[in-house]
C-alpha positions in Angstrom: 114.9 114.5 116.1 112.1 113.6 118.2 109.4 115.6 116.3 111.1 113.9 112.6 110.9 110.5 114.9 106.9 111.4 115.3 106.4 111.8 111.8 107.6 108.7 110.9 106.1 107.1 113.3 102.8 108.2 112.5 103.3 107.8 108.7 103.8 104.1 109.3 100.9 103.8 111.5 98.5 105.2 108.8 99.6 103.5 106.0 99.7 100.1 107.7 96.6 100.9 109.3 95.0 101.9 105.7 96.1 98.9 104.0 94.7 96.2 106.6 91.7 98.3 106.2 91.7 98.1 102.5 92.5 94.2 102.6 89.4 93.7 105.2 87.0 95.6 103.0 88.2 93.8 99.8 87.9 90.6 101.2 84.2 91.0 102.2 83.5 92.7 98.6 84.6 89.4 96.9 82.6 87.2 99.0 79.1 89.3 98.9 80.0 89.7 95.1 80.8 86.0 94.6 77.6 85.1 96.4 75.7 87.6 94.0 77.0 86.4 90.9 76.0 82.7 92.0 72.7 83.6 92.5 72.3 86.0 89.7 74.7 84.5 86.7 75.1 88.0 86.0 78.5 88.8 83.9 78.3 92.2 85.1 78.5 91.3 88.8 81.1 88.7 87.5 83.2 91.6 86.2 82.7 93.6 89.1 83.7 90.5 91.5 86.9 90.2 89.3 87.5 93.6 89.8 87.5 93.0 93.6 90.1 90.2 93.5 92.5 92.0 91.8 91.9 95.0 94.4 92.3 92.3 97.3 95.5 90.7 95.4 96.9 94.2 95.0 96.0 95.2 99.2 97.7 91.9 100.2 100.7 93.0 98.2 100.8 96.7 99.6 100.9 94.8 103.5 104.0 92.8 102.4 105.9 95.8 100.4 105.0 98.2 103.2 107.0 95.8 105.6 110.1 96.6 103.9 109.4 99.9 102.5 108.9 101.2 106.3 111.7 99.5 107.3 114.9 101.7 108.7 117.7 102.4 107.3 120.2 99.8 107.5 124.0 99.2 106.4 122.9 97.5 102.6 120.2 100.7 102.3 121.6 103.6 103.9 119.3 105.9 102.8 116.3 103.9 103.9 114.0 101.5 101.9 111.3 104.3 100.8 111.8 103.5 96.9 110.4 100.4 97.2 106.8 102.3 97.7 107.4 103.8 94.4 107.9 100.5 92.9 104.9 99.3 94.5 103.0 102.6 92.9 104.2 101.0 89.2 102.5 97.4 90.2 99.4 99.1 91.5 99.1 101.1 88.2 99.6 97.5 86.3 96.9 96.3 88.1 94.5 99.1 87.4 95.5 99.1 83.8 95.3 95.0 83.3 91.6 96.0 84.9 91.1 98.5 82.5 91.6 96.4 79.4 89.5 93.6 80.9 86.6 96.2 81.3 86.9 97.3 77.6 86.6 93.9 76.2 83.9 93.2 78.7 82.2 96.5 77.9 82.5 95.6 74.1 81.1 92.4 74.5 78.1 93.2 76.4 77.6 96.3 74.1 77.6 93.4 71.1 75.6 91.0 72.6 73.3 92.6 75.4 71.0 90.5 77.9 68.4 91.1 80.6 69.9 90.6 83.9 68.1 87.8 85.9 67.0 87.8 89.7 68.0 91.9 89.6 66.8 92.5 93.2 69.6 90.3 94.7 72.3 92.1 92.5 70.9 95.7 92.8 71.3 95.1 97.2 74.6 93.2 96.8 75.7 96.9 94.8 74.1 99.0 97.3 76.0 97.6 100.0 79.4 97.4 98.1 79.0 101.0 97.0 78.2 102.1 101.1 81.5 99.6 102.2 83.7 101.3 99.3 82.5 105.0 99.9 83.4 104.6 103.6 87.1 103.1 102.5 87.6 105.6 100.1 86.8 108.3 102.6 89.5 106.9 105.0 92.1 106.8 102.5 91.7 110.1 101.6 92.3 111.2 105.2 95.0 108.8 105.3 96.7 110.6 101.9 96.1 113.9 103.4 98.3 113.2 106.7 100.9 111.1 104.7 101.2 111.6 100.9 101.3 108.2 100.8 101.8 106.7 97.0 101.3 103.3 97.6 97.9 104.4 99.5 97.2 106.9 96.7 97.5 103.7 94.3 95.3 101.8 96.4 92.8 104.6 96.6 92.4 104.7 92.6 91.1 101.2 92.6 88.5 101.6 95.1 87.6 105.0 93.6 87.1 103.4 90.1 85.2 100.7 92.2 82.7 103.2 93.7 82.1 104.5 89.6 82.1 100.7 88.6 79.6 99.8 91.7 77.3 103.0 90.5 77.8 101.8 87.0 76.8 98.4 87.7 73.7 99.4 89.7 72.4 101.7 86.8 73.1 99.0 84.4 71.5 96.4 86.4 68.1 98.6 86.7 68.4 99.6 83.2 69.1 96.1 81.9 65.6 94.6 83.0 64.3 95.9 79.7 64.9 99.5 79.5 68.3 99.7 77.9 70.2 96.7 77.4 73.3 98.6 76.1 73.7 100.4 79.5 75.9 97.5 81.2 78.3 97.6 78.1 78.8 101.6 77.8 79.3 102.4 81.7 81.9 99.5 82.0 83.9 101.2 78.9 83.6 104.8 80.5 85.0 103.4 83.8 87.6 101.6 81.9 89.1 104.9 80.3 89.0 106.8 83.9 91.0 103.8 85.0 93.4 104.4 82.1 93.9 108.0 83.0 94.2 107.7 87.0 96.8 104.8 86.3 99.1 107.0 84.1 99.1 109.7 87.0 100.2 107.0 89.5 102.9 105.7 86.8 104.2 109.6 86.6 104.4 110.0 90.0 106.3 107.1 90.9 108.7 107.3 88.2 109.5 110.7 89.2 110.7 109.7 92.4 112.4 106.5 90.9 114.6 109.0 88.7 115.2 111.2 91.8 113.3 114.1 90.5 113.8 117.7 92.2 111.0 118.3 94.9 108.6 121.3 93.7 109.0 124.5 93.3 106.9 125.0 96.5 109.3 123.2 98.6 112.3 124.7 97.0 111.1 128.1 97.8 110.7 126.9 101.3 114.2 125.8 101.8 115.6 129.0 100.3 113.3 131.3 102.3 114.6 129.2 105.5 118.4 129.9 104.3 117.4 133.8 103.6 115.6 134.2 106.6 118.8 133.6 109.1 120.5 136.9 109.2 124.1 135.4 109.2 123.2 133.3 106.1 124.8 134.8 103.1 123.5 132.6 100.2 123.5 128.9 99.0 124.4 126.9 95.9 124.4 123.6 94.4 121.0 123.0 96.1 119.9 119.0 95.6 117.1 117.4 96.5 115.1 114.3 95.6 112.5 112.1 97.3 112.1 108.5 98.2 108.5 107.4 99.6 107.7 110.1 102.1 111.5 111.0 103.0 112.8 114.1 101.7 116.5 114.3 101.0 118.1 117.9 100.7 121.6 119.0 100.3 123.5 122.4 99.7 126.2 124.6 100.2 125.7 127.3 102.7 127.8 130.2 102.5 128.9 131.8 105.5 131.2 134.7 106.5 135.2 134.2 106.6 135.7 135.2 110.2 132.8 132.8 111.9 134.5 129.9 113.9 133.8 126.4 113.1 131.3 126.1 116.1 129.4 129.5 114.9 129.2 127.6 111.6 127.9 124.3 112.8 125.4 125.9 115.0 124.2 128.2 112.2 123.7 125.0 109.9 122.0 123.3 112.7 119.2 126.3 112.8 118.6 126.2 109.4 118.6 122.2 109.1 116.1 122.3 112.4 113.8 124.9 110.4 113.7 123.1 107.3 113.1 119.9 108.9 110.2 121.5 110.6 108.5 122.6 107.4 109.5 119.4 105.0 109.6 116.7 107.4 110.1 113.9 107.2 113.4 114.9 105.7 117.2 114.5 105.8 119.2 117.5 105.2 122.7 117.8 104.4 125.0 120.9 104.8 128.3 121.8 103.3 129.7 125.2 104.9 131.5 127.6 102.5 133.5 130.4 103.6 132.1 133.4 101.5 135.6 134.1 99.8 135.8 130.9 98.1 132.3 131.0 96.3 132.5 132.8 92.8 128.5 133.3 93.0 125.6 132.8 95.4 122.1 131.9 94.6 119.1 132.5 97.4 
């Protein structure tokens, strides 16, 4: 139980930290890009600024949603609030799709009406700074995702990964638009928009799976069965059901035991199996129903 609580606390700490850091970086990016747009009047920089504004709004929303999603279970939400994170993932995907649509229109317009970007030096330096800040943020977010598997941080990271490509595209487009290849700005923008569409689709799929109580992965199910099979007094399991809400996994099954075992022995066996499952798949909650083997028609391991 102590280890389970520690994992939950670590998860909350890292995702909150990631949300605050991404919001701070987004605000800084908006300010410097807005300055660059005012100085250069570049539509590419304006598009990048608009995208960063969307990121800032989404990151602010993440902080609000995480306060709810990470709240402990209560009387009205006895299974916790983890699904709020999946809902946030859908909203994140909507922001990404909205940005992609805007970028497609912006890219097409730039291809149709190409133009030289004035005062390109300012735009180039601001874009380089944006790339450095965004790269540092993405590296930190990948670290947090690896530790937590958070959907909401994954969705947020998608924004900044796309921003990284967007900023590289803007940098190349600004350089090429100085009379080398005027169509570069629009073409790069459209390519990045297509990348956004694919990434948003992945976030939607992952969020919907959790909202629809999809089973855990085959690997996780195999781990559960392996734990039961490794106990010398466990005869089998059946009616294994699993789901996930946010980071929290919920696992329930019927454990088949010998008829002659006492209630205390059966409880001890179930408790040992529960602890081992939680050790492998924490954070999770395990619900075990103990069945005498004579009442079971078949067993599945």
